[in-house]
N, C-alpha and C positions, 0 to 999 in steps of 0.2 A: 464577578460584581462584588464590590465592597459595600458594606452597610455604613461605613463611617467616613466616606470621602468628603470633598467640599473644600475644606481649608487646606488640604495637602496638595502641593503642586509638584513635588519631587516624587520620583519613582521609589517604590519600596525595594530595598535590597532583597534579591531573591533568597538569600540566606535568612533574612529577617522574616520573609513570608513563611518559609518552612518552619522557622523557630516559633512563629506566632500561631500557625494554623493548628486546628484540632480536629479537622474533618476525618483524618485517618483513623481516629479512635472514637469520636463522638457520633459518627454516622449511625451507630447502633440505636440512637435515640430517634430515628426517622419517624417512627409511628407516633411517639409521644409528641414530637414537634408538629406533625400534621394535625393531630387531634387537638392540641392546644390552640393552634392557629385557626382552625375552623371555628372553635368556640369563640375566639377573640373576634373573628369576623362577624359572628352573630351578635356579639355584644356591641360592636361598632354600629351595626344596623339598628339595634335596639335603642341606642343613644342618639341616633339620627346623623351620625358622622358619614355613613355610606347608605346608599339606597338598598332596597330589598333585592333589586336586580344585580347590583354590584356584589352584594353578599352572596347571592346564589352562584354567581360566577366564581367567586373566591372559594366557596365551599366545594363546588364541583371540581374546580381546578386542583384543589388540595386532595380530593379523593382520587383524581387521576395520578397525581404525584405518588400517593400512597400505593396505588396499584402497581406503578412502575417499580417501586421498592420491593413490594411483595413478590413480584415476578422476577426479581433480580435483573431488571432491565434499566434501572436508573443510571444515566450516563453522567458521571462526575466530570468536572472540569478543573484544571489546575488552579483556577482562580477561586475555587470554593474554599473559603477560609474555615468554615465549620458547617455543621448540619443545617443551621438556620439560614446561612448564606446560600447554601446549595439548594435548599427547598424553595426559598423565595426566588432565586434565579430561575429555577425550572418552572415555578408557577408563572412568572412573567412571560416565559417563552410560550406557555400554554394559553394564558388568558389575556395577555397584553398589559397595558399600562395600569389597569385597575389593580394589579398586584402591588403597585407602589403605595396603595392606600392601606394595605394590611398592617403596616408597621406604625400606623398613626397612634401616637401616644404610648407606644410600646417600646421598650428597650430590650436589647439582648440580655440585660441584667435580670429583668424579671422573666424574660422568656426562657433563659437557660435554667433558672431556679425552678420554674414550673415544669419544664421538660424532665429535669432530673427527678423531681418528686413523682411525676407520673410514671417514668420508667422504673424507678426503684420500687414503687408500689406494685407494679406488675411483676417484677422479678421477685420481690419478697413473697408474693402470693405463691409463686412457683416453688420457692425454697421452703415455704411453709408446708406445701404438699409433700415435698421430699422428706422433710423431717418427720412429718406425721407417718409416712410410709415406713420409715426406719423404726419408729416407736411401735407401730403395729406389728412389724416383723419380730421385734424383741418380745413383745407380749405373747404373740403366737408361739414362739419358740419356748418361752418360759412355761406356758401352759402344757405344751406337748411333752416336755422333758422334766417334769416335776420330780421324778423319783431318782434322778441322778445326783449323787452326793460327791462332794469334792472338798479339798482343804480350802479354808478361808485364810487369807494372809494378812499380816501386818508386818511392816518393815521387810517385806518379801520373805518372811519366815512363816512357816506353817503355824497357825494360831488355833482355830477351832473349826470343826466340820460345819459345812453349810450346804444348801442345795444349789446346784448349778443354776436353777431358775432364779434363785435369790441374787446370784451374781449378775445375771443378765438384767434383772430388773433394777439393780443398783445403777446401771448405766442408763436404762430407760427413764428413770426418774430425773437424772440430770438433763436428758434430752427433753423431757416434758417441761422442765423449767426453762430451757432454751426456747421452746416453742411458745410458752407463755410470754417471755420477754419479747420475742419477735412480733407477736400480736400487739403487745402494748406499744412498742416503738413505732409500728406501722400506723397505729391510731394517732400517735403523737405528731408524726410528720404529714399526715393526710390533711394539710391545710394549704390553701391556694395563695401563692405570692403574686400571681399575674394581676396586673393593674397597679403595681407599685412603681412602674416607670423605671427610669434610670436610678432614682433614689427618692425623689420627693413626692411621688404619687402621679396619678393620671389626671390630666386637665379636661377630659371630655366627659365627665360624669358617667364613667363606665360602671356598669352594674356588676360589681365583683361577686356579690352573692349569687347572681344568676350564673356567672361563669363557674363558681365553685360547685353549684348543683349540677351544671351541665357536664362537668368533668369528674363528678363523683367524689369531690372533696367534702369533708364534713364541716368546713368553715373556711374563713379567709385568714391569712396572716395579718394581724391587726395593725402593723406598723410598717410603712414602706421601706424605711431604712433597714429594718430588721429583715424584711422580706427579700431584698436583693442580696444581702450579705450572709444570711444564715446558711451554714453548712453543718450545723449540729447533727442534722439527720444523717449526713454522710458519715461523720465521725461516730455517731451512735451505732449505725448499722455495722461499721467495721469493728467497733468495740464488741458488739454482740457476736459478730462472726468470729472474732478472736477467742472469746470465751467458749463458744460452741466448738471451735476447732480444738481447743484444749481438751474438751471432753472427748472428742473423737480421737485425739492423740493418745489419751490415757487408756481408752479401751483398746486401741491399736497396740499399745505397749503390752497390755495384759495378754492379748491374743498372740502377739509375736513370741512372748515368753512361753505361753501354753502350747504353742505349736512346735517349739524347739524339741530336739531329740532328748534333751534332759528331762523334759516334762512329758511330752507326747499326749497331752490332754485333748488337743483338737488338731484337725488337719484341714488346711484350706483347700478349697476346690481348685482344680487346675486352671479354671477360668480366671482366678485371681492370684495366681502364682507365676513365677518365672524360674528359669533354670540358670545354671552357671555357664559361662563361656568356656570354662576349663574343666570344672568338676561335674561329671555327668550325674552324680548321685544327688546333687543339691536340688532342693525345692524351696525357693526363697519367697517369703511373704512380702513381695514388693508392693502389693496394693496397700498393705497396712503401713509399711515404711514410708511410702509416699504421702499418705495421710498425715503421719507423724511429722514428716518434713515440712509439709505445706502449712502446718499450724504456725511455724515460725515465719513463713512467708506472709501469711495473712496478718499476723501480729505486726510484722514490719510495715505493711501497708498502712495500718492504723496509726502506729507511732510516728511514721514519717509524715502523714497528713496532719497529725496533731501539731507537729513542729512547724508546718506551713501556716496553720491557723493562728498560732499563739502570738505572733507579733504584728498582725494586720491592723492597720487603722480602720476607722469606721467605714461601713458600706462596702461597695464592690471594689475589688482590686484584682488585677490579672492573675495574681498568685492563685486565685480560686480555680483557674483552669486546671490546676494540679489535683483537683478533687476527682476527676473522671477516671483516669487510668488506674489508680489504686482501687477505686470503688468497683470498676468493671472487672478488674482482676480478682478482687475478693468475691464478687458474685459468681464469676465463672468457676473459681476453685472450690468454694464451699459447696456449690451445686454438684460438682463432680465428686467431691469427697463424700457427700451424703448418699449419693447414688451408689458409689463403690462400696461404702460401708454396709448399705442395705444388701447388696449383692453378696458380700463376704459373709454376713451374718446368716443370710437365708440359705446359703449353700454349705456352710461349715459342717464338717463331720466331727462328732463328739466321741471320744474314746472313754466310755463310762468305766470300763475295767481299770484303765490307767489312773483315772481320778480316784477310784476306790482304793487301789493299791497304794496311792500316795497318802492316804489317811493313816495316821499312827496314833497309838493309844496315849502317847504323851500329850496329844491335843485335847485329851479329856481331863487334864489336870484341874481345870476350873470346875469341872463336874464334881471332883472330889471335895473341893471347898464348898460347893453348893449343897452337896450331900449333908455336910455337917451343919450348914446354915439351917437346913430343914430339921435338924436335931436341936435347934435353938442355940447353936454355938455362934458367937459373934464373927462376922465375916473377916475382920482383920486377923483374927486368930486362925480361922479356917484357911485363909490364904497361906499363912506361914506353915500350917500343918501339911497342906497339899504340896508345898515346895519341899518339905522334908521327905514326903513320900516319893517324889520324883528323884531326890538325891539318893535315897535308899536303893531305888531300882538302878540308878546309874552306877552306884558303887558295886552293885552285884553284876553290872554289865548285862542287865535283863530288862525287859519291858515292865512298865509299872503294873501292867495287868497280871504279871506273875506273882505279885505280892498276895499273900494269903490274908484271911481275916485276922489271924494271929499277928501277922506283921503290922496290920493297921492298928490293932489294939495297943501296940507299943507306942503309937503316935498319939492316940486319944481314945478314951474309954467309950465315946459315943458311937464308934463304928460298930455296926452290927453285921451279921452274916451276909446280908444282901449287898454289901459293898462289892462283892465279886460280880454282881450283875450289872455293874456300872459301865462295863467296857462294850458298849453298844452305840455305834455312831448314830443310827437312826433314832434311838431313844434320846440321845443327847440333843439332836436337832429338834426333836419334837417338844423338848422342854422350853425351847425359845419361842413360846407361843404368844407373847405380847404383840400388840400391833406393830408391824414393821419388822418382825423377827423372821427367822428362817424356817420355822415349822411349816408343815404343809398348809395348815389352816391360815397362817399369817400370810404366806405367799399367795394362796388363792384369793385372799381378801385384797391384796395389792393388785392382783390381776383384774379383779372385778372393779376396783376403784379406778384403775387406769382405763379400762374399757369404757366406763361411764364418762370419764373425762374426754376420751377420744371422740366419743359420740357427740360431745357438746361443742367441739371446735371444728 
């Protein structure tokens, strides 16, 4: 059954039917479509367009359609152009001609816009829970493994000693920002477009505020032209997902490097690794590599849809059918990636000894400069002096910790005998005790701050 016949007398080319239909992918919105249609039936009754008995028949029929979908028993037909056509066709089979009154004043333009917002709101709530689980996993791990020290890197070069917990939390904070953004964008798109009609509005005095409340929206889309054409919420969700995937990709890259034989800092659980078809010794971090790879896929979904949007004239155009497949694919893949990352992080084995062995005393060069700063020597001067100390040790082909007090006195008279006590990684880390630093007190404060925030969302 087509929802747009009447003026057409010729048969549709079968190839055009396949080209035009979206049921094969938009059927996943079956629950949103049934839910929104039931609310619309109640609104029609409220405005006097249908009787209470007709409304009851429609609502009960839609509940039966929903049950068929839930049980996997819904029988699609070749003529089902999309989920809206399919559900209305089946509704007619169940309740008769009264089903034809359901579409009064409603267009598929405002219908699909409503279904998509309902569907995405439900999926965003699931994704929100997955992201929260990942953050909680990171916080728990950071709290348990506080005493593990490791090199911190800049430019992929060893820079300064840090706590492993500090590294974990650095990613948790980016995920926290992602979760905040997801909450904000969900609040932005939780507005009802239903009642906008095809573009000009509904002529039957439909109570849009009633429908918004019934469907859990916080308000209505205030302009009908905007209501049927707006897909900013799709673009924004995919943009959000792209940035979140970049964050997942970056932690994946770190862990891929740290799990390599050259580093050996961590080992992935067998559950999240694969072997080689040729080399039996290999244990590949395929879970992380797939997350890293899917970040490009999700960004491609977003950028491709942006190009679809950019040249559209006002209100609804069929091009907007191209919103669904990239959105569905984005939701599916970011959901999978978040769950896999949580699994990887929760089962990861840390080699604390390897991390400790990777610490080298040259990473304490900044501590030399800071030692002199505490002796009231200007930092720019101390930085230069610390560099000379490193050069002196390199010239001797020895670690900087081998320099004696006398050696340091040749560089500056402010050095005292306690300079030789500087070569302690724990001591260095504990000096970084400002808020946000890598000292134990600072990391514990971050953990408490994150726990408080998690309890609030």
